[in-house]
N, C-alpha and C positions, 0 to 999 in steps of 0.2 A: 168177832166174834168167830170164834174156835171154831174147829171139823168139830166136836165133838159135840159144842156147845148147836153149831147147828142141825147134824144128824140128832139132837132132843128135839129139837123145835119141831121137825118134821118128825120125829115120830110124835109128837103131842099133838101136832098139828092133825095128823091122819088117827089118832086114836077118838081126838075132837068130835072129828068126823060120824065115826063111825057110831059114836059116843050119842051125835045128837039127832039121828033118824037118818043120815041120810043114807047107811045101815047095808049099803049095794058097794062098798068100796073095799077091797081087796088089797091085805097086806101081803108083802112075800119077805121074810127077811134071809138075811147070807151074810152069812160065815164070810168076810172078806182073807181073812188070814188062813184059813182053811184053804179057802182057794188057791193059795198062795203058796201053801206045802204042800197040796196036794195033786194039784193040776197039773198030767202031763203039760201041754204044752206051755205051763206058767216054767214047768222045772227044765223044759228046754230052753225057752230063753233065756231064764236065767243060765245054764250052762253054758251058753253061746254067750252070753254076754260075758263070765267070766273064761273066759280063752281069753277074746280078745282083750280085756284088763290083764293079765298072765300074758301077754302078747306083748300087751304095751308096755310092761313091767321088764319088760326083761330087753326089751328095744334103749329104754331107755338107759336102764342098770349098762350096756353095753355101748351104750354114745358118751356115759359120762365117767365107769369108771375107767379110773387110770385118767384122764385129763385131767389135767389143772386148768383151772377158771378162776374167773376173779370170782368176787362174794357176788356181784349184781349178772353174772353170768348162769351160776349157780342154780341163784336167785331165782331169772330167765327160764331157763331152761326145768326148772322146777313146776312153776303155774305153768306154764305150755305145756308137760302129764300131770299135770291137775286136771287141765282143761279137756285134755283128752280122754282121761278118764268119767268126767261129768259128763260127757258130751258121748260115748260109750253106753253109760248109764241113764243118760234123759230116754236119749232113743230107743233102748231097749223096756223102760218103762211106758213110754207111752205106747210100744206094743201092745204092751199087758194090759193096759189099760183100755185101751179103742180095743182089743178083744172082746174085751170080757163085759164093757158097756152095749157089747154086738150080741153077746151070747144073753147078759140077762134083759137083753131089751127086745129076742127072740120067743125065751120062757116066758117073760110078763103077758106076751101076746098069746101063747100058746096057753097058760092057764088064768086066762084074763084075771092077769094082777091090774092095779093097779098104780099103787106105788110097789118100791125095798127098798130095804133099808137093811144100812149094815150091823149086824147083829151081833156083833163077833160073839165070842165068851168072856172075854174082861172087860170088856163096857155093854150087855143086854137094854137094849130100851127096850126088847119088847119079849117078853114071859110063855105068852098062850094066844091061842087066835090066828095069830099068823102065820102063812102057808115059808115053810123054810124051803128055798131053792139053791141051799147050799152044794147038793149031789147032783144036782140037774146040771150045773154049770160048772164042777171040776165035770163032770161026763161028758159036755159039751166041751168041753175046754180039752181036745182032742188032740 
C-alpha cells in the first residue's frame, strides 16, 4: 500500500471513530509541503545540504577533470560520487523528519490531539473539523 493509501486509511479510521460515537478523538491536520517550504529550520538544513552537495560536486570535478580514466574507473568514480550525494541527502532528510516528529508530538500533547494527518493542499484528506497545526509546526521549527 502506498503512502497516499495509508494516509487515506488513517483518515477514514479517524473519521469512523468520530462518527461512531467515540467523539473524543481530536484530529490534527498538517500541510507537510508548507512546512518543508516555510519552516526556518528546514530551510537552514536544506541550505547546509546544498552547500555540502556543491562542495562534493566541485571535489568530484577537480578529481576527474582532465584525468585519463578507463570506462570502468569513470563508472566507479561516478558511482562513488552518487553514493556520497545520497548519503548527504539521507542524513539531512533524517534530521528534518526527526525534528518534525518531535515538534508534531509536542504540539499534539499541548492541544490534546490524538492523531495528526498529512493534509497537504494537493492531497486533502480532511476538509473540515480538524485542528490545523501547520503554522504551529512552522513556528516551532526555528
